[in-house]
C-alpha positions as CSV (number, residue, x, y, z in Angstrom):
1,M,5.4,0.4,-17.7
2,S,5.7,1.4,-14.6
3,S,3.0,0.8,-11.6
4,P,1.2,4.2,-10.2
5,P,2.2,5.6,-7.3
6,P,0.9,4.0,-4.0
7,S,-1.5,5.6,-1.7
8,P,-0.3,7.8,1.2
9,L,-0.6,5.0,3.5
10,A,0.6,2.6,1.4
11,Q,3.5,4.4,0.7
12,R,3.8,4.8,4.6
13,L,3.7,1.3,5.1
14,L,6.3,0.3,2.7
15,D,8.7,2.8,3.8
16,L,8.0,1.4,7.0
17,W,8.9,-1.7,6.4
18,D,12.1,-0.8,3.9
19,R,13.4,0.7,6.9
20,L,12.5,-1.5,9.8
21,S,12.4,-4.8,8.0
22,P,16.1,-5.6,8.0
23,L,16.7,-4.4,11.4
24,P,16.8,-7.2,14.3
25,G,13.4,-7.3,15.6
26,G,12.1,-5.1,12.7
27,R,9.9,-7.6,11.5
28,R,8.0,-8.0,14.6
29,L,8.1,-4.1,15.9
30,F,6.8,-3.7,12.0
31,S,3.9,-6.3,12.9
32,F,3.2,-4.7,16.5
33,L,3.1,-1.3,15.2
34,L,0.2,-2.7,12.2
35,A,-1.4,-4.4,15.1
36,R,-1.7,-1.1,17.2
37,R,-3.0,0.2,14.1
38,V,-5.2,-2.6,12.9
39,P,-6.5,-3.9,16.2
40,Y,-9.0,-6.8,15.3
41,S,-6.1,-8.1,12.6
42,G,-3.7,-7.6,15.2
43,S,-5.2,-9.8,17.8
44,V,-4.0,-13.1,16.3
45,K,-0.2,-11.5,16.4
46,A,0.5,-12.5,12.9
47,R,4.1,-11.3,11.6
48,I,4.6,-9.5,8.1
49,E,7.7,-12.1,7.1
50,H,7.9,-10.1,3.9
51,L,6.1,-7.0,1.7
52,E,6.4,-5.5,-1.2
53,P,3.9,-3.6,-4.0
54,G,1.2,-6.2,-4.5
55,F,3.0,-9.0,-2.2
56,V,3.0,-10.3,1.3
57,Q,3.8,-12.9,3.7
58,V,2.4,-13.3,6.8
59,S,3.2,-15.8,9.4
60,L,1.4,-17.3,12.2
61,R,2.6,-19.2,15.3
62,D,0.5,-22.4,16.7
63,R,-0.4,-21.5,20.0
64,R,-3.2,-22.2,22.5
65,R,-4.4,-19.1,22.0
66,V,-5.5,-19.3,18.2
67,R,-6.4,-22.7,18.6
68,N,-9.4,-24.9,18.6
69,H,-11.0,-27.7,20.3
70,L,-10.0,-30.3,17.5
71,D,-5.8,-29.0,18.4
72,S,-5.5,-27.4,15.7
73,I,-5.4,-23.5,14.5
74,H,-8.9,-22.5,14.1
75,A,-10.9,-21.3,11.7
76,V,-11.1,-17.8,12.2
77,A,-7.5,-17.4,13.4
78,L,-7.0,-18.5,9.7
79,T,-9.4,-16.3,7.9
80,N,-8.2,-13.3,10.1
81,V,-4.5,-14.2,8.8
82,G,-5.8,-14.7,5.1
83,E,-7.6,-11.6,5.2
84,L,-4.7,-9.6,6.5
85,A,-2.6,-11.0,3.8
86,S,-5.4,-10.3,1.0
87,G,-5.5,-6.6,2.3
88,L,-2.0,-6.0,2.4
89,A,-1.0,-6.7,-1.1
90,L,-4.2,-5.1,-2.4
91,L,-3.6,-1.8,-0.8
92,T,0.2,-1.5,-1.8
93,A,-0.6,-2.6,-5.1
94,L,-3.1,0.1,-5.4
95,P,-3.0,3.2,-7.3
96,R,-3.2,6.5,-5.4
97,G,-6.7,7.6,-4.7
98,V,-8.3,4.7,-4.6
99,R,-10.6,3.3,-1.9
100,S,-11.2,-0.1,-0.6
101,I,-13.1,-1.8,1.8
102,V,-14.1,-5.8,2.0
103,V,-17.3,-6.6,1.5
104,R,-17.2,-10.6,1.3
105,L,-15.2,-12.9,2.7
106,E,-14.7,-17.3,2.1
107,T,-12.4,-19.5,3.4
108,R,-11.9,-23.4,1.9
109,F,-10.0,-25.4,4.3
110,H,-8.4,-28.1,3.2
111,H,-6.2,-29.8,6.0
112,K,-6.1,-28.8,9.9
113,A,-3.7,-26.3,10.5
114,R,-1.0,-27.4,12.8
115,G,2.6,-25.5,13.5
116,R,3.6,-22.5,11.9
117,V,1.7,-21.2,8.8
118,V,2.3,-18.6,6.1
119,A,-0.2,-17.0,4.3
120,T,1.0,-15.6,0.9
121,C,-1.3,-13.2,-1.2
122,R,0.2,-11.7,-4.6
123,V,-1.9,-8.3,-6.1
124,V,-1.2,-7.4,-9.8
125,P,-1.9,-3.6,-10.1
126,E,-4.9,-2.4,-12.1
127,P,-6.1,0.8,-13.4
128,V,-9.3,1.6,-11.1
129,A,-11.5,4.0,-13.0
130,E,-15.0,3.3,-11.6
131,E,-16.3,1.1,-8.5
132,T,-15.9,-2.3,-9.1
133,E,-15.1,-5.2,-7.2
134,R,-12.0,-7.4,-7.3
135,E,-11.5,-10.6,-5.7
136,V,-8.2,-11.0,-4.0
137,R,-6.8,-15.0,-2.9
138,A,-4.8,-15.5,0.0
139,E,-3.4,-19.2,0.0
140,I,-2.3,-20.8,4.0
141,H,0.7,-23.3,4.1
142,D,1.8,-25.1,6.8
143,A,5.6,-25.8,7.3
144,E,5.4,-29.3,5.3
145,G,3.9,-27.1,2.4
146,R,0.5,-28.5,2.6
147,R,-1.8,-26.0,1.5
148,V,-4.1,-25.9,4.6
149,A,-6.5,-23.0,3.6
150,E,-7.4,-20.4,1.1
151,V,-8.8,-16.9,1.9
152,T,-10.8,-15.1,-1.2
153,A,-11.7,-11.7,-0.4
154,L,-13.9,-9.8,-2.4
155,W,-12.9,-6.0,-2.2
156,R,-15.2,-3.1,-3.4
157,L,-13.0,-0.8,-4.9
158,R,-13.8,2.9,-5.6
159,P,-11.8,6.2,-7.1
160,E,-12.0,8.9,-4.3
161,D,-13.7,11.3,-6.9
162,A,-16.4,9.1,-7.8
């Protein structure tokens, strides 16, 4: 059984990704364009490494701009990247005609985050017949493969005609 068609916005994102990601500098350009569209998420200059319906990998370079006083990546920068990953994975998995908004974020920190980190999130498409809430979790790992944080976003989903 095939998945329902994605929303027009999700389809535009996926089409743009498919066009740009194979090109030299294409992922960087895609990430720049996404940051222009979503300015707050763009503030940490995360890079989309992989995008497909219901799955995303987002990386964050460790640099002074995202560090805290403990010489590690700031908690809110990690939360920002996790929320971005959950939103992209969810958006590209939602069927056409469903709206979403995050209503709660929770971040669990396991280790200090140093060096490049990658947030990964997978969402399995599910039908949305009425307003509902869905938890989506993104895991963030460092270059050694340690889970440094996990971000759980509670998304409220609603069919547009509801």
